[in-house]
C-alpha positions in Angstrom: 87.8 141.5 125.6 89.9 142.8 122.8 90.6 146.2 124.4 91.0 145.7 128.2 93.4 148.6 128.6 91.8 151.0 126.0 93.1 151.6 122.5 93.2 154.2 119.7 92.5 153.0 116.2 91.8 154.5 112.8 89.4 153.5 110.1 90.0 150.4 108.0 89.8 152.1 104.6 90.3 150.3 101.3 94.0 151.1 101.3 94.5 149.9 104.9 92.6 146.6 104.9 95.3 144.7 106.6 96.9 147.3 108.8 97.0 146.3 112.5 96.1 149.7 113.8 92.9 149.9 111.8 89.3 148.7 112.6 85.9 148.7 110.9 82.5 148.3 112.3 82.6 144.6 111.6 85.7 144.4 113.9 84.0 146.5 116.6 80.5 145.1 116.7 80.3 141.3 117.2 76.6 141.1 116.7 76.2 137.4 117.3 77.3 137.9 120.9 75.5 141.2 121.8 73.3 141.2 124.8 72.2 144.8 124.2 73.5 148.0 122.5 73.1 151.7 122.7 74.3 153.8 119.8 74.1 157.6 119.3 75.3 159.6 116.3 74.4 162.9 114.7 73.6 161.1 111.5 72.9 157.4 110.9 72.4 155.9 107.5 70.1 153.0 108.5 70.6 151.0 105.3 74.4 151.1 105.8 74.6 150.7 109.6 71.8 148.4 110.6 73.3 145.3 108.9 76.0 145.3 111.6 73.4 144.8 114.3 71.2 141.8 115.2 68.0 143.3 113.9 65.0 141.1 114.7 61.5 140.8 113.2 60.4 138.7 116.2 60.1 139.8 119.9 61.2 136.4 121.1 64.8 136.6 122.5 65.4 139.8 120.6 68.5 141.8 121.5 67.3 145.3 122.6 69.0 147.9 120.4 68.7 151.6 121.4 69.5 154.0 118.6 69.6 157.8 119.2 70.2 160.7 116.9 69.3 164.3 116.3 65.6 164.2 115.5 66.0 166.5 112.5 68.1 163.8 110.9 65.6 161.0 111.4 64.5 159.5 108.1 61.0 159.1 109.4 60.6 162.7 110.6 58.4 163.8 107.6 56.2 160.7 108.0 55.8 161.2 111.7 54.9 164.9 111.2 52.3 163.9 108.7 50.8 161.4 111.1 50.6 164.0 113.8 49.5 166.8 111.5 52.4 168.9 112.6 54.0 171.3 110.0 57.8 171.3 109.8 59.0 174.9 109.5 61.8 175.0 106.9 61.9 171.2 107.2 63.0 171.4 110.8 61.4 170.2 114.0 60.5 172.7 116.7 61.4 171.6 120.2 57.8 172.0 121.4 56.7 169.3 119.0 59.4 166.7 119.8 57.4 165.0 122.6 54.3 164.8 120.4 56.2 163.2 117.5 58.4 160.9 119.7 55.9 158.0 119.9 55.2 158.2 116.1 58.9 158.2 115.4 59.5 155.2 117.7 56.6 153.3 116.1 57.8 154.0 112.6 61.2 152.6 113.4 59.7 149.4 114.9 57.3 148.8 112.0 59.3 150.0 109.0 59.7 147.6 106.1 63.2 146.1 105.8 62.6 145.5 102.1 59.9 145.7 99.5 58.9 142.0 100.0 59.2 141.9 103.8 56.6 143.7 105.9 57.9 142.8 109.4 59.4 145.6 111.2 62.5 146.1 113.3 60.8 145.0 116.5 63.9 145.3 118.7 64.9 148.8 117.8 64.1 151.5 120.4 64.5 155.0 118.9 65.4 157.9 121.2 66.4 161.5 120.6 68.5 164.3 122.1 67.6 167.9 121.7 69.8 170.9 121.4 69.4 174.3 119.7 71.7 173.5 116.8 72.7 169.8 116.7 73.3 166.8 118.9 76.7 165.9 117.7 78.0 163.0 119.9 79.1 159.7 118.3 79.3 156.9 120.9 78.5 153.2 121.1 77.9 151.2 124.3 78.0 147.5 123.4 77.0 145.0 126.0 78.4 141.5 125.9 77.9 138.6 128.4 81.1 139.4 130.4 82.0 143.0 129.5 80.9 146.4 128.2 82.6 147.9 125.1 82.8 151.7 125.1 83.4 153.3 121.7 84.0 157.0 121.3 84.5 158.0 117.6 84.5 160.8 115.1 82.3 158.7 112.8 78.7 159.2 111.9 77.2 155.8 111.2 77.6 155.9 107.5 80.0 154.2 105.0 81.7 157.4 104.0 82.9 157.8 107.7 83.2 154.2 108.9 84.8 152.6 105.9 85.8 155.2 103.3 87.3 158.1 105.2 89.9 158.8 107.9 88.4 158.7 111.4 89.4 157.8 114.9 88.1 155.2 117.3 88.7 155.0 121.1 87.8 151.6 122.3 87.7 150.2 125.8 86.3 147.0 127.2 85.4 147.0 130.9 84.6 143.7 132.8 81.3 143.0 134.3 81.2 142.9 138.1 80.0 139.8 140.0 77.6 142.1 141.9 76.3 145.5 141.3 78.1 148.4 142.9 76.1 150.0 145.7 77.6 153.5 145.4 76.5 156.1 142.8 78.7 156.2 139.7 81.7 158.5 140.0 84.7 159.4 137.9 84.6 158.2 134.3 81.5 156.1 134.9 79.7 159.1 136.5 80.6 161.4 133.5 79.6 158.7 131.0 76.2 158.1 132.6 75.5 161.8 132.9 76.4 162.2 129.3 74.2 159.4 128.1 71.3 160.9 130.1 71.9 164.2 128.4 71.5 162.4 125.1 68.1 161.1 126.1 69.1 157.5 126.5 66.1 155.5 127.8 66.2 154.6 131.5 65.8 150.9 130.7 69.3 150.8 129.1 71.0 153.0 131.7 69.6 150.9 134.5 70.9 147.8 132.9 74.5 149.0 132.9 74.8 151.4 135.7 77.0 150.0 138.5 77.6 146.7 136.8 81.0 147.3 135.3 84.5 147.8 136.7 86.1 150.9 135.2 89.5 150.6 137.1 91.5 150.2 133.9 90.1 153.4 132.3 92.8 156.1 132.3 91.1 158.6 130.0 88.7 161.4 130.6 85.5 162.4 128.9 85.0 165.9 127.6 81.4 166.9 127.0 79.8 170.1 125.7 76.4 171.4 126.5 74.4 174.4 125.4 74.0 177.2 127.9 76.0 179.5 130.1 77.9 178.1 133.1 79.7 179.7 135.9 81.4 178.5 139.1 82.1 174.7 139.4 79.6 173.9 136.6 81.7 175.8 134.1 84.4 173.2 134.5 82.1 170.3 133.5 81.9 171.1 129.8 83.8 172.4 126.8 87.0 174.5 127.0 87.0 174.8 130.7 86.6 171.0 131.1 89.5 170.4 128.8 91.6 172.9 130.7 90.7 171.2 134.1 91.7 167.8 132.7 95.1 169.0 131.3 95.9 170.8 134.5 95.0 167.6 136.4 97.4 165.5 134.3 100.2 167.6 135.8 102.1 168.0 132.5 103.2 171.6 133.1 102.4 172.4 129.4 101.9 176.1 130.2 105.5 176.4 131.3 106.8 174.2 128.6 105.1 176.3 125.9 107.3 179.3 126.8 110.5 177.5 125.7 109.1 175.7 122.6 108.7 172.3 124.2 105.0 172.1 123.3 103.4 172.1 119.8 99.6 171.9 119.3 98.3 170.2 116.2 94.5 170.1 115.4 92.5 168.3 112.9 88.8 169.0 112.6 86.1 168.3 110.0 84.3 171.6 110.5 86.0 174.9 111.2 83.8 177.6 112.8 84.1 181.3 112.2 87.1 181.4 114.5 88.9 184.6 115.6 92.3 185.2 116.9 90.9 186.0 120.3 88.9 182.7 120.5 92.0 180.7 119.3 94.1 182.2 122.1 91.5 181.1 124.7 91.4 177.7 123.1 95.2 177.4 123.1 95.5 178.4 126.8 92.8 175.9 127.8 94.3 173.1 125.7 97.6 173.7 127.6 95.9 173.9 131.0 97.2 177.4 131.7 96.4 178.9 135.0 95.9 182.4 133.6 93.5 182.5 130.6 93.2 186.3 130.5 91.2 188.4 128.0 93.7 190.6 126.1 92.3 192.8 123.4 93.3 191.2 120.1 93.5 193.1 116.9 92.6 190.7 114.2 94.9 192.6 111.8 98.0 192.5 114.0 99.6 189.6 112.0 101.0 186.3 113.1 101.8 187.3 116.7 98.1 187.7 117.6 97.4 184.0 116.8 98.8 181.2 119.0 101.1 178.5 117.5 98.5 176.0 116.3 98.8 173.9 113.2 95.4 173.2 111.8 95.0 170.4 109.2 92.2 170.9 106.7 91.8 170.2 103.0 91.6 172.8 100.3 89.1 172.7 97.4 91.9 171.4 95.2 92.7 168.7 97.8 89.0 167.6 97.6 89.1 167.6 93.8 92.1 165.3 93.8 90.5 162.9 96.2 88.9 159.6 95.3 85.4 159.8 93.8 83.7 158.3 96.9 85.6 160.7 99.1 84.5 163.7 97.0 80.9 162.5 97.2 81.2 162.6 101.0 83.0 166.0 101.1 79.8 167.8 102.2 80.5 166.3 105.7 83.4 168.8 106.1 83.3 172.6 105.9 85.0 175.8 106.8 82.8 178.6 108.0 85.2 181.5 108.0 83.1 184.0 106.2 83.9 185.8 104.1 87.3 184.0 103.5 88.7 186.8 101.4 88.5 189.3 104.3 89.3 186.8 107.1 92.3 187.5 109.3 95.5 186.6 107.5 97.0 185.5 110.8 94.1 183.0 111.2 94.5 181.8 107.6 98.2 181.0 108.2 97.5 178.3 110.8 95.8 176.1 108.0 97.9 173.3 106.6 97.1 170.7 103.9 95.6 167.4 105.0 97.2 164.3 103.5 95.9 160.8 104.3 98.3 157.8 104.4 95.7 156.1 102.3 96.1 158.5 99.4 93.0 160.1 98.1 91.0 159.8 101.4 89.4 162.7 103.2 88.3 162.7 106.8 85.7 163.5 109.4 88.0 163.2 112.4 88.6 165.6 115.2 91.9 165.5 117.0 94.1 167.6 119.3 97.7 166.5 119.8 100.1 168.2 122.2 103.7 167.0 121.9 107.3 168.0 122.2 108.7 168.9 118.8 112.3 168.4 120.1 111.5 164.8 121.0 109.7 163.4 117.9 110.1 159.7 119.1 108.5 160.3 122.5 104.8 159.7 123.1 102.6 162.9 122.9 101.8 164.8 126.1 98.2 164.0 125.4 95.8 163.2 122.6 92.1 164.2 122.3 89.8 162.3 119.9 86.1 162.6 119.7 83.4 164.6 118.0 84.2 168.2 118.8 85.1 170.3 115.8 87.1 173.5 116.0 84.3 176.0 116.7 82.5 177.9 119.4 79.5 175.6 118.9 81.6 172.6 119.9 83.8 174.0 122.7 81.9 177.1 123.8 83.5 180.5 124.5 85.3 181.6 127.7 84.3 185.0 128.9 85.0 187.0 132.0 82.7 186.3 135.0 82.2 189.8 136.4 81.0 188.3 139.7 84.6 187.0 140.0 83.5 184.2 142.4 85.6 181.3 141.2 89.4 181.2 141.2 89.5 177.7 139.8 88.2 179.0 136.5 90.4 182.1 136.6 87.1 184.1 137.2 85.7 183.0 133.9 82.5 181.5 132.7 81.7 179.2 129.8 79.1 180.2 127.2 78.3 176.9 125.4 77.3 176.8 121.8 74.4 174.9 120.4 76.1 171.5 120.3 74.8 169.1 122.9 77.2 166.8 124.7 79.9 166.3 122.1 81.3 163.2 123.8 85.0 162.8 123.4 88.0 161.3 125.1 91.3 162.7 126.2 94.3 160.6 126.8 97.6 161.2 128.5 100.8 160.1 126.8 
C-alpha cells in the first residue's frame, strides 16, 4: 500500500521524470500483482494503455480486466454495427441500439488480434459501456491487489498525451481488505463510489467482488458526481453544483463569510470551457464556496467586471499552443473553449481568463482543478482542492435554477438541471 492515507500527484512528464510528486501509469498499475481491475475513461487508446495491464490470451488463471468507455469512442463500434446491420447516424450510436451492439462489442474486444502475426484475442477483457445523452466523461481506476484496493480518480483519458505527455492530476488511495465482508450496505464514500460505478454500467461480477470487502476509514475525501436530468429536493444535492455546495458547507470552512473580506480566492483550471455566462459563473462561485443563499439576481452580461465573481481561470491561448512542444500541439484537440462567438462574448467573462504555464515548459494539460485558498496566507494549505474530470461547463456541473415548488430549504429552494455528462467522478479534499 503506497497511498494508505490518500495522495495527490501530477503526471510524470519528460521534464519531471525524477520528481517525487509525479507518477505515471507504470507507477500506479503494478500488473504483476493485480487480482482484477476496473477502468473507465471517456477515451482509451488501446495500443497505448493495454500494455500496462496483464492481458491474457488464455483463460487459465487470467486476471479479469473490466474496461468501460463511452460506446461512441469504442474502436470496434463500426465493426460491431456492420455485424448487426445497424446504421450509425452521423457516425454516432443511438441509445436504442446499444443493447443490440453490446454483445458484438464485447466479443470483438475478446477476439481482437493483438498483432498481425498473433490471432489469439484478449480473453480476459470484459468490455462495458455507460450511456448519456452527450458523453460519459468519468476517468477512474479500481485496482484490486491481494490485500488492498487502489482507487484512482484522474483527469486523464487513457492515452499517452494525457498520462505521460501532458499535465494531469491523480488522486490515489489504497484501502485495506477486511478479514470478513461487511454485512451492512455501503454508505459514505463507499456508497457513493459503488453508486457511481453502477451508473457507469460496471458489470455486477466486479461490483460484487469488491462491495463490502474494504475498509474506507482512512478516506477523508468526498466524491462529486454528475448525472444528466433534472433533480429537485434531496436528490438535487447528490450531483453537480449542489453536491459541491453541500460538501463545502459540510467541511465547515465558512468560505461564504471569508469571501466578503477577501480571505478566499478561487482558481480554476479546466481543459474544456463551456459557453459560460456571468449568471452561471455566479451560481458556480456561490456553490463552490458553500454559500447558504444562492439567489438568482438578474445579471446584465454587459455590466462589466462587477457582474462576474472573482474567479481566475487558467487556459492556454492559441499562441500558447503554438509555442508548446510538438507532441503537446498534436494533442491540443483535447482542450477547447466553447464561448461562441468569442468576439461578442461578455468582456467581463473574458477577463477571468489567465495564461496557463506548465512547470515542465512546453506542456499543455487536460486537468480539471478548483482550488480555494486564502491569498493573505500563501504558505498555508488551501481551504480545499477539487480534482477530477469535470470541466467548467453546464454539461459537467449542471445549472442551478429556482424550484418554484419551494419545497427544500437545504437547497435554498433550487433544483439542479444536469447537463449531458454522465457521472463525472471527481474528488474533493479539505486542506
